[in-house]
PAZAPA-4460 file (N, C-alpha, C; in steps of 0.05 Angstrom, whole numbers, plus 32768, in hexadecimal, padded with zeros to 4 digits):
% residues 222
    n_x    n_y    n_z   ca_x   ca_y   ca_z    c_x    c_y    c_z   seq   type   mol
   8008   7FE7   8000   8004   8002   7FFC   800B   8020   7FFD     1      X     A
   8029   8019   8004   8037   8030   8005   8039   803B   7FEC     2      X     A
   803B   805C   7FEF   8038   8067   7FD9   8017   806E   7FD5     3      X     A
   8001   805F   7FDA   7FED   806E   7FD8   7FDB   8079   7FE8     4      X     A
   7FC6   8085   7FE1   7FB6   8095   7FEE   7F95   8089   7FFB     5      X     A
   7F95   8093   8013   7F75   8095   801E   7F68   809F   802B     6      X     A
   7F51   80A0   8027   7F42   80B4   802F   7F30   80AB   804B     7      X     A
   7F31   80B7   8060   7F21   80A6   8075   7F0A   80BC   807F     8      X     A
   7EF2   80B1   8082   7EDC   80BB   8085   7EDB   80BD   80A6     9      X     A
   7ED6   80D5   80B8   7ECE   80CD   80D3   7EEA   80C3   80DB    10      X     A
   7EFE   80D4   80DD   7F14   80D2   80E2   7F1F   80DA   80F7    11      X     A
   7F0A   80E3   810A   7F12   80EC   812B   7F02   80DE   813A    12      X     A
   7EED   80CB   812F   7EE7   80B2   8143   7EFC   809C   8144    13      X     A
   7EEF   808F   815B   7F08   807B   816A   7F0F   8067   814A    14      X     A
   7EFA   8059   813D   7F04   804A   8129   7F15   8057   8118    15      X     A
   7F02   806D   810C   7F11   807F   80F2   7F29   8087   8102    16      X     A
   7F2F   8090   8112   7F4E   809D   8116   7F62   8085   8117    17      X     A
   7F56   8071   8121   7F6C   8053   8125   7F6C   804B   8101    18      X     A
   7F52   8053   80F5   7F5C   8044   80D6   7F6C   805B   80C7    19      X     A
   7F6D   8071   80D3   7F84   8089   80C1   7F9C   8087   80CC    20      X     A
   7FA6   807D   80EC   7FBE   807B   80ED   7FC4   8062   80E8    21      X     A
   7FB1   8046   80E5   7FC1   8031   80D8   7FC8   8034   80BE    22      X     A
   7FB3   8044   80AC   7FBB   8047   8092   7FDA   8058   808A    23      X     A
   7FE0   806F   809A   7FF2   8075   809C   800A   806D   80A1    24      X     A
   800A   8058   80B6   801D   8049   80BF   8020   8035   80AE    25      X     A
   8019   802E   8097   8015   8016   8084   8022   8026   806A    26      X     A
   8025   8044   806D   8035   804D   8055   8022   8062   803D    27      X     A
   8002   8065   804D   7FF6   8070   8038   7FF4   8090   8041    28      X     A
   7FF1   80A5   8033   7FF0   80C0   8036   7FD0   80BC   803C    29      X     A
   7FC9   80C5   8051   7FAC   80C4   8053   7F9B   80DE   8058    30      X     A
   7F89   80E7   804F   7F77   8100   8057   7F69   80F3   8063    31      X     A
   7F5E   8106   8076   7F52   8100   8093   7F37   8116   808E    32      X     A
   7F1F   8112   8092   7F0C   8125   8097   7EF3   8119   80AC    33      X     A
   7EE7   812C   80BA   7EE2   811D   80D5   7ECF   813D   80D0    34      X     A
   7EBE   813E   80ED   7EAE   814B   80FA   7EBE   8167   8108    35      X     A
   7EC3   8158   8115   7EDE   816C   812B   7EF0   8173   8123    36      X     A
   7F02   8168   810D   7F16   8178   80FB   7F0C   8187   80E9    37      X     A
   7EF9   8184   80D4   7EEF   8190   80C3   7ECA   8196   80BF    38      X     A
   7EC1   8196   80CE   7EA6   819C   80DA   7E92   818C   80C4    39      X     A
   7E97   8171   80BF   7E88   8162   80AD   7E70   8157   80BE    40      X     A
   7E5D   815B   80B1   7E3F   8154   80B8   7E3C   813D   809F    41      X     A
   7E39   8129   80AB   7E33   8110   8094   7E15   8117   808B    42      X     A
   7E05   8125   8097   7DE4   8128   8095   7DDD   813C   8083    43      X     A
   7DF4   814B   807B   7DF0   8164   806E   7E00   815B   8051    44      X     A
   7DF2   8163   803D   7E03   8162   8023   7E12   8178   8023    45      X     A
   7E0E   818E   802B   7E1B   81A2   8021   7E3A   81A3   802E    46      X     A
   7E38   8198   8047   7E52   8195   8055   7E5D   8179   804D    47      X     A
   7E54   8166   8041   7E5A   8153   802E   7E6F   815C   801B    48      X     A
   7E62   816F   8001   7E6B   8173   7FF2   7E79   818B   7FFC    49      X     A
   7E7F   8199   800C   7E8D   81AD   800D   7EA7   81A2   8015    50      X     A
   7EAC   8191   8022   7EC8   8181   8028   7ECD   816C   8012    51      X     A
   7EB9   815D   7FFE   7EC9   814A   7FFB   7EC7   8156   7FD7    52      X     A
   7EBB   816A   7FCE   7EBB   817A   7FB2   7EDE   817D   7FA5    53      X     A
   7EE0   818F   7FB9   7EFF   8195   7FBD   7F14   817E   7FB3    54      X     A
   7F0F   8165   7FBF   7F20   8153   7FC0   7F20   8143   7FA8    55      X     A
   7F3D   813A   7F98   7F40   8134   7F76   7F51   8117   7F82    56      X     A
   7F57   8113   7F93   7F68   80F3   7F93   7F7D   80EF   7F7D    57      X     A
   7F83   80D5   7F73   7F66   80C2   7F78   7F72   80AD   7F8F    58      X     A
   7F5E   80A9   7FA2   7F62   809B   7FBA   7F55   8077   7FB2    59      X     A
   7F72   8070   7FB9   7F74   804F   7FB9   7F5F   8045   7FCF    60      X     A
   7F5B   8052   7FE7   7F46   8048   7FFA   7F42   805D   800F    61      X     A
   7F24   8058   8009   7F13   806B   8019   7EF8   805C   8026    62      X     A
   7F02   8065   803F   7EF1   805A   805B   7EE0   806D   805E    63      X     A
   7EC2   8061   8062   7EAE   8074   8073   7EA6   8069   8093    64      X     A
   7EB8   8075   809D   7EB8   8064   80BE   7EA4   807C   80D2    65      X     A
   7E9B   808B   80C9   7E81   809B   80DF   7E65   8093   80DE    66      X     A
   7E5E   8098   80F0   7E3C   808A   80F4   7E3D   808F   8111    67      X     A
   7E23   8089   8121   7E15   8091   812D   7DFF   807C   813F    68      X     A
   7E04   8077   8158   7DFB   8065   8163   7DD7   806B   8164    69      X     A
   7DD4   8084   8171   7DBE   808C   817B   7DC2   80AD   8183    70      X     A
   7DB0   80BF   8171   7DB1   80D5   8182   7DB4   80E6   8198    71      X     A
   7DCF   80F6   8197   7DCC   8104   81BA   7DDA   80F3   81C7    72      X     A
   7DE7   80DD   81C0   7DF7   80CE   81D6   7DE1   80B8   81E9    73      X     A
   7DC5   80B7   81D5   7DAD   80A3   81E3   7DBB   8085   81DE    74      X     A
   7DA5   8075   81E2   7DAB   8052   81D6   7D94   804D   81C5    75      X     A
   7D9A   8039   81B7   7D8A   8037   81A3   7D6F   8027   81AF    76      X     A
   7D58   8026   819D   7D3D   8022   81A8   7D3C   8002   81AE    77      X     A
   7D33   7FF8   81C8   7D2D   7FDF   81D8   7D12   7FCD   81C4    78      X     A
   7D08   7FE0   81C0   7CEA   7FD6   81B5   7CDE   7FEB   8199    79      X     A
   7CC8   7FDF   8193   7CB4   7FF0   8180   7CB1   8012   818A    80      X     A
   7CA1   8010   81A6   7C96   8026   81B7   7CAB   803A   81BA    81      X     A
   7CC7   8034   81B7   7CDB   8042   81BB   7CE5   8054   81A3    82      X     A
   7CD1   804B   8186   7CDF   8061   8171   7CD2   8076   817C    83      X     A
   7CEB   808E   8169   7CDB   80A5   8169   7CED   80AC   814A    84      X     A
   7CD4   80BF   8143   7CE0   80C6   811F   7CF7   80D6   8120    85      X     A
   7CFE   80ED   812C   7D12   80FB   812A   7D28   80ED   8129    86      X     A
   7D27   80DE   8144   7D46   80CC   814A   7D44   80C0   8137    87      X     A
   7D30   80AD   812C   7D34   80A0   8116   7D47   80A7   80FD    88      X     A
   7D37   80BD   80FA   7D3F   80D0   80E0   7D5E   80D4   80DD    89      X     A
   7D62   80DD   80F5   7D81   80E5   80F8   7D9C   80CD   80FA    90      X     A
   7D8F   80BF   8106   7D9E   80A0   80FF   7DA4   809D   80E2    91      X     A
   7D8E   809D   80D4   7D8E   8092   80B5   7DA0   80A5   80AF    92      X     A
   7D9A   80BE   80AD   7DA9   80D4   80A7   7DC5   80D5   80A5    93      X     A
   7DD0   80CC   80B5   7DEF   80C6   80C1   7DF9   80AD   80AF    94      X     A
   7DEA   809B   80B6   7DF3   8082   80B6   7DE8   8078   8096    95      X     A
   7DD8   807C   808D   7DD3   8078   806D   7DD2   8088   805C    96      X     A
   7DC7   80A5   8062   7DC3   80B6   804A   7DE7   80C2   804A    97      X     A
   7DF7   80C6   8066   7E0C   80CB   8063   7E26   80B9   8058    98      X     A
   7E26   80A6   8050   7E30   8095   803F   7E30   8097   8022    99      X     A
   7E16   809D   8021   7E0F   80A2   8007   7E13   80B8   7FFA   100      X     A
   7E10   80CC   8005   7E21   80EB   8004   7E3E   80E2   7FFE   101      X     A
   7E4A   80D8   800E   7E65   80D7   800A   7E69   80C7   7FEB   102      X     A
   7E5D   80B4   7FEB   7E62   809C   7FCF   7E59   80A8   7FB7   103      X     A
   7E4C   80C0   7FBA   7E4B   80D3   7FA1   7E5E   80DA   7F93   104      X     A
   7E76   80E4   7FA9   7E92   80EE   7F9D   7EA1   80D5   7F9B   105      X     A
   7E9C   80C4   7F9F   7EAC   80AB   7F99   7EB9   80A7   7F7D   106      X     A
   7EA7   80A1   7F70   7EB1   809D   7F58   7EC7   80AA   7F42   107      X     A
   7ECB   80C9   7F4D   7EDE   80D7   7F43   7EF1   80DB   7F54   108      X     A
   7EF3   80CA   7F67   7F0C   80D3   7F79   7F1F   80B1   7F7C   109      X     A
   7F10   809D   7F67   7F1D   8086   7F66   7F33   8089   7F53   110      X     A
   7F46   8078   7F4B   7F52   8071   7F33   7F43   8063   7F24   111      X     A
   7F46   806D   7F11   7F31   805F   7EF4   7F3B   8046   7EEB   112      X     A
   7F59   803F   7EF5   7F5E   801F   7EF0   7F68   801A   7F00   113      X     A
   7F6C   7FF7   7F08   7F78   7FE9   7F1E   7F69   7FF1   7F3D   114      X     A
   7F75   7FE3   7F50   7F61   7FD6   7F66   7F5F   7FEF   7F75   115      X     A
   7F4E   7FF5   7F7D   7F46   8005   7F94   7F2C   7FFF   7FA7   116      X     A
   7F27   8009   7FC2   7F1A   7FFF   7FD3   7F0E   8013   7FE6   117      X     A
   7EFA   8011   7FE0   7EE3   8024   7FE6   7ECC   8016   8002   118      X     A
   7ED1   801E   8020   7EC8   800B   8033   7EB5   8018   8047   119      X     A
   7EA2   801B   8047   7E8D   8026   8057   7E89   8013   8072   120      X     A
   7E8E   801B   8084   7E89   800A   80A2   7E6F   8012   80A4   121      X     A
   7E5F   7FF5   80A5   7E43   7FF2   80AF   7E41   7FE0   80D0   122      X     A
   7E36   7FCF   80D1   7E37   7FBB   80E6   7E26   7FA1   80DE   123      X     A
   7E31   7F8C   80F5   7E1F   7F71   80EB   7E02   7F7A   80F2   124      X     A
   7DFD   7F90   8107   7DE0   7F93   8111   7DCF   7F9A   80F9   125      X     A
   7DDD   7FA2   80E1   7DCB   7FAC   80CC   7DC4   7F91   80B8   126      X     A
   7DDB   7F80   80C3   7DC8   7F65   80AF   7DAA   7F5B   80B2   127      X     A
   7D97   7F57   80A5   7D7C   7F4C   80AB   7D80   7F2D   80A9   128      X     A
   7D96   7F20   8099   7D92   7F04   80A4   7D98   7EFE   80C0   129      X     A
   7DB2   7F0E   80CA   7DBC   7F03   80E2   7DAC   7F0E   80FF   130      X     A
   7D94   7F1F   80F5   7D87   7F29   8111   7D7A   7F18   8121   131      X     A
   7D81   7F13   8135   7D73   7EFE   814B   7D6D   7F08   815C   132      X     A
   7D70   7F1D   8168   7D68   7F2A   817F   7D57   7F48   817D   133      X     A
   7D54   7F53   8164   7D3D   7F6B   815F   7D48   7F86   8172   134      X     A
   7D34   7F94   8178   7D3E   7FB2   8182   7D4D   7FBD   8167   135      X     A
   7D65   7FD1   817C   7D6E   7FEA   816C   7D62   7FEE   814D   136      X     A
   7D47   7FF2   8147   7D3A   7FF8   8134   7D49   800F   8118   137      X     A
   7D55   8024   812B   7D53   803B   8119   7D75   8030   810D   138      X     A
   7D89   8025   8128   7DA7   8024   811A   7DA8   800D   8108   139      X     A
   7D98   7FF8   8108   7D98   7FDD   80FD   7D8F   7FEA   80DB   140      X     A
   7D75   7FF8   80DD   7D6D   8000   80C5   7D80   8010   80B5   141      X     A
   7D8C   8025   80C3   7DA2   8036   80BA   7DB5   8023   80AD   142      X     A
   7DC3   800E   80B4   7DD7   8002   80B1   7DCF   7FED   809C   143      X     A
   7DBA   7FE3   809B   7DB0   7FD7   8086   7DAA   7FE4   806C   144      X     A
   7DA2   7FFD   806F   7D9E   800D   8051   7DC2   8018   8052   145      X     A
   7DD4   8019   805B   7DEE   801D   8054   7DF5   800B   8045   146      X     A
   7DF0   7FF2   8047   7DF6   7FDB   8043   7DEA   7FD8   8022   147      X     A
   7DD0   7FE0   801F   7DC8   7FDE   8004   7DD6   7FF8   7FF5   148      X     A
   7DDD   800C   7FFD   7DE4   8024   7FF0   7E00   8017   7FED   149      X     A
   7E0F   8013   7FF9   7E2D   7FFF   7FF2   7E27   7FF0   7FDA   150      X     A
   7E1C   7FE2   7FD4   7E18   7FC8   7FC7   7E18   7FD5   7FAD   151      X     A
   7DFA   7FE6   7FB3   7DEB   7FF8   7F8F   7E04   8005   7F89   152      X     A
   7E19   8018   7F98   7E2D   8029   7F91   7E43   800D   7F85   153      X     A
   7E44   8002   7F97   7E57   7FEC   7F88   7E54   7FDD   7F69   154      X     A
   7E3E   7FE6   7F5F   7E39   7FE1   7F48   7E3E   7FF5   7F36   155      X     A
   7E35   8008   7F3D   7E43   801A   7F2D   7E5C   8025   7F22   156      X     A
   7E64   8022   7F41   7E88   8028   7F3E   7E94   8013   7F2D   157      X     A
   7E8A   7FFC   7F32   7E9B   7FE3   7F20   7E96   7FE7   7F01   158      X     A
   7E83   7FF6   7EF4   7E82   7FFE   7EE3   7E9B   800B   7EC9   159      X     A
   7EA0   801D   7EE1   7EB5   8032   7EE1   7ED2   8029   7EDE   160      X     A
   7ED4   8014   7EF1   7EEA   800D   7EFE   7EE9   7FE5   7F06   161      X     A
   7EF2   7FD8   7EF5   7EE3   7FBB   7EFC   7F02   7FAA   7F17   162      X     A
   7F0A   7FC0   7F1F   7F1E   7FBB   7F33   7F18   7FCA   7F4A   163      X     A
   7F07   7FD9   7F47   7EF9   7FE3   7F68   7EE8   7FD9   7F73   164      X     A
   7EEA   7FD6   7F8C   7EE6   7FBC   7FA3   7ED5   7FD2   7FB6   165      X     A
   7EB9   7FD0   7FBA   7EA5   7FE7   7FCA   7E97   7FD1   7FD6   166      X     A
   7E9F   7FCC   7FEE   7E8D   7FC1   8005   7E87   7FD2   801F   167      X     A
   7E77   7FC5   8032   7E72   7FC8   8043   7E80   7FB1   8060   168      X     A
   7E88   7FC4   807A   7E98   7FB4   8087   7E88   7FB4   80A6   169      X     A
   7E8E   7F9E   80B1   7E86   7F9C   80C9   7EA6   7FA0   80E2   170      X     A
   7EA3   7FB5   80EE   7EC4   7FAA   80F7   7EC5   7FA2   8118   171      X     A
   7EAA   7F93   811E   7EAE   7F89   813A   7EA3   7F9A   8144   172      X     A
   7EAC   7F9B   8168   7E9B   7FA3   817B   7EB2   7FB6   8181   173      X     A
   7EB3   7FCC   8185   7EC8   7FD8   818A   7ECD   7FEA   81A0   174      X     A
   7EE3   7FEA   81B0   7EE1   7FF6   81CD   7EE4   8020   81C6   175      X     A
   7ED0   802B   81BE   7ECC   8046   81C0   7EBA   804C   81C8   176      X     A
   7EB5   806D   81CA   7E9D   8075   81D5   7E80   8067   81CB   177      X     A
   7E81   8062   81B6   7E65   805B   81A8   7E63   803E   81B7   178      X     A
   7E70   8031   81BD   7E67   8017   81C7   7E6E   8016   81EC   179      X     A
   7E6E   802F   81F7   7E72   8032   8211   7E5D   8020   8227   180      X     A
   7E4C   8024   821B   7E32   8015   8225   7E29   7FFC   8229   181      X     A
   7E32   7FEF   821A   7E31   7FD8   8216   7E4E   7FC0   821C   182      X     A
   7E4E   7FBF   8235   7E6A   7FAF   8241   7E65   7F92   823E   183      X     A
   7E49   7F84   8234   7E4A   7F75   8238   7E4D   7F60   821C   184      X     A
   7E5A   7F71   820E   7E6D   7F64   81F0   7E7F   7F65   81F0   185      X     A
   7E96   7F4C   81EA   7EB9   7F56   81E4   7EB6   7F6C   81D7   186      X     A
   7ECD   7F78   81DF   7ED3   7F8A   81C9   7EF6   7F8E   81C0   187      X     A
   7EFD   7F98   81B2   7F1A   7F9E   81A7   7F1B   7FB6   81A2   188      X     A
   7F31   7FBA   81A4   7F3E   7FDC   81A4   7F3D   7FE4   8189   189      X     A
   7F38   8000   8183   7F36   800F   816C   7F52   8008   815D   190      X     A
   7F67   8006   8166   7F82   7FF9   815E   7F7C   7FE3   8150   191      X     A
   7F72   7FD1   8168   7F76   7FB7   8158   7F59   7FAD   8144   192      X     A
   7F43   7FC2   8147   7F30   7FBD   812C   7F3B   7FCC   810F   193      X     A
   7F4A   7FE5   8114   7F56   7FF2   80FB   7F6D   7FDF   80EE   194      X     A
   7F7A   7FC7   8100   7F89   7FB9   80EA   7F7C   7FA4   80E7   195      X     A
   7F61   7F9A   80F3   7F58   7F88   80EA   7F47   7F8B   80D1   196      X     A
   7F43   7FA9   80C8   7F30   7FB0   80B6   7F41   7FB5   809D   197      X     A
   7F5F   7FBC   80A6   7F6C   7FC4   808C   7F7C   7FA9   8082   198      X     A
   7F79   7F99   8098   7F83   7F7C   8085   7F71   7F6A   807B   199      X     A
   7F56   7F72   8082   7F3B   7F69   806F   7F41   7F74   8055   200      X     A
   7F42   7F91   805E   7F42   7F9C   8039   7F51   7F92   802F   201      X     A
   7F6E   7F92   8036   7F84   7F8B   8029   7F84   7F6E   801B   202      X     A
   7F6F   7F5D   8024   7F63   7F42   801D   7F52   7F3E   8005   203      X     A
   7F3D   7F56   8006   7F2F   7F5D   7FF0   7F34   7F57   7FD2   204      X     A
   7F25   7F48   7FC2   7F26   7F45   7FA8   7F0F   7F58   7F96   205      X     A
   7F14   7F59   7F7F   7F01   7F6B   7F73   7EE1   7F5A   7F6A   206      X     A
   7EE4   7F45   7F6B   7ECA   7F31   7F6D   7EBB   7F38   7F8F   207      X     A
   7EC6   7F44   7FA2   7EBB   7F48   7FB6   7EA8   7F5B   7FB7   208      X     A
   7EAC   7F6D   7FAD   7E9E   7F83   7FA8   7E81   7F83   7FA4   209      X     A
   7E73   7F93   7FB7   7E5A   7F93   7FC0   7E59   7F88   7FD1   210      X     A
   7E69   7F7D   7FE2   7E67   7F64   7FFB   7E69   7F76   800E   211      X     A
   7E5B   7F63   802B   7E57   7F6E   8041   7E6D   7F55   8051   212      X     A
   7E7D   7F65   8059   7E96   7F52   806C   7E95   7F5E   808A   213      X     A
   7EA7   7F45   809A   7EAA   7F4F   80AD   7EC3   7F57   80B2   214      X     A
   7ED7   7F60   80CE   7EEE   7F65   80CB   7F06   7F52   80C4   215      X     A
   7EFA   7F38   80C4   7F0F   7F20   80BE   7F02   7F16   80A4   216      X     A
   7EFA   7F29   8096   7EEF   7F22   8077   7EE0   7F0E   8073   217      X     A
   7ED2   7F01   8085   7EBA   7EF0   8081   7EA1   7F02   8074   218      X     A
   7E8D   7EFC   8064   7E7C   7F07   805A   7E63   7F00   8071   219      X     A
   7E4F   7F13   8072   7E3C   7F1A   808C   7E27   7F15   8072   220      X     A
   7E10   7F05   807E   7DF9   7F08   8075   7DE4   7F26   8071   221      X     A
   7DDD   7F25   8059   7DD1   7F47   8058   7DB5   7F3D   8069   222      X     A
***
């Protein structure tokens, strides 16, 4: 990867920051965009356009690692009775519409030829086939929507560069502020998660494009 360029969206977050550091350690030149560093608001098309329009790349790796679990530091819904329209719309705006707004810019930011990777961090709880516990309506729905957006974008981007790999990735449960309240789940450090994800990305092939994988490179059911 030495000499390549990478773009990390959400680079001030726990996972995003660790991904940027790991990519840099592997010899890539990393462009970092985030809410705290650049006032990036994924729910705002004007904000996304303001920051991505001036970029010209080409980027060999583009990672979207920003998201929200619940608005205002709250928790995901445990039952249907807890669903609130405004909260659900906010989660959908950041987790699904946000990656779509970033992906609008991706075709022109990738090289025209050769292997390149676009990865959007979603979550295993966005899997419809793997959902056996229920709850978390807004978060699950937003990640399922993001998965569909990624899969559809992979088809379009693949028409322009057959070596482009566009995937949704599940990072595992990572020990960040995002997961502080969920102590029952085994967690890994952001640094470990970043190494796992970059190793996974390194092993992806063009035929994997449009897929949904975990941090170990194993397919996750839609």
